N, C-alpha and C positions, 0 to 999 in steps of 0.2 A: 851199216857196215858193220855198228859195235853188233846187231845179231846176228852177222852171219859171220863173227868172228868165234861166237861162243854157241853155236848151233851144239855142238859136241856133249857142251854142259847141258845142256838145255835136254837134249836127248839123253844124256845122264839119269837127271830127275824122274825124268817117266818112270825109269825102272825103280827108282827108289821110293816109290809108293807102294804098301802093303806088305814093306820086306821085316822080317823076326829078327834083323841084324839092324846096328846102326850105319848107315852109310858117311864115306869119309870123303873131303871133295880136299886136295892137295896143291897150294899159288906157291905159283913162284916166289913172290915175294907183297912185301905189304899193298902195293899197285894193283897186281889180279888180285890180289885178298880182296879189296874193294870192289873191286869189278865183278868177283866173284859172288859179294854180296848182293849185288845190282841184280846182279840175273835171276837170286834166289829169290829175293824180293820181286822181281816180274815175274814170277811162275808162284804166287802168295803163299812164299813160305816166308813166317811170320819170327822173329829173332829171338829168342832164348840167351840172358844174361848173367842166369844160376842157375843153379839146377834144379831147385822148386817150379819153376816155369817149364820146364824140360817134366819134369811128371805131372804137373799139371793139365800137360797136353798132350797127353799120351793114350789117355782113353775114351778122347772121341776121334771123329777124325778131323786130322789137322796136320797141317806143314810145314816143321819146325825147325831151326837151322839153331848153331850153338857156334860161337867162333875159341876157338882153345889158343892162350893165353900162355895155357901153364895144366898141369893135370896135378887136381887134388885126389885124392882117396874115394871120397864123392863122385867124382866125377866118371872115375874109373870104375866105382862098381856099376854106376848107371851102365855102362858097355857093356859090362860083366853078367850085369844080371837080365840085364831087355829081351836080348834073346829066350831067358827062361820062361818069361810071363807073369813074373813076378817082382818087383824092382822095389827095393827096402830102404830108403837113405835116413840119418840119424840128423833130425830136425834138432841142435844145440840150444836156438832158439827157445823152443817148446818144450825141451827137455824128454824126447820123443820118437819113435821112428814111426816116418809117413812111411806107405806101402801101397802101392799103385799098381795092377793087370793090366799091359798097354792090352789096346784092343785088336790091332797092329791092320787091319780092313780098314786103307784111309787114310794111314797114318803114313808118315814118313816124318824121319829122323835123321838131320844131317849135320855132321861135324867136321869144320869150316878150321883147317890150319897151314900155316906158312910151313919151306917143307924144314928152311932152318929152324923153327921149333918143335918141327918134329921129331927135328934130326936128335932134337937135347932134350925132349920124352922119350925119345926110345933107350936114351944114356941112361933114364933114367929107374926106378923100382915099376913105373908104372905103365911097361909100354903098348901102347893103343893098337899100332899095326895090327896083332894079335887078338886084339877083339872085336876089329869092327869089322863088315859085312863087302858092302859095294864100295870102289876105292873109284877113285875118279885124280887122275894130272893127266893137263895140260902136253 
């Protein structure tokens, strides 16, 4: 039953592989977000909980997802720079920039967000929708 219901998300995830943009999955609410996370993990996606985990996983074949609860400048910069072939994020702990070149081939980066959170983000200074590629919503 669970797999039948979320077949369309499973199919969507196949298209996210080797994309040169971050893909976005929009959940109706927190409950659906949790179900989507389960689908991602069943498809061998690893969860990143901070920006530097994202950066560390885009230079080798990897499937990774990130749950957006709010948008920081670093996260927005990642979204904008990922398609460019070079991502540079300033590490305030090390007081230097971290620069990485995504390989794209075999890499899948998916951001997960609730509709409500996305609506709030879109009103702010870092609108996510304009910066992502493939988008999925049930």
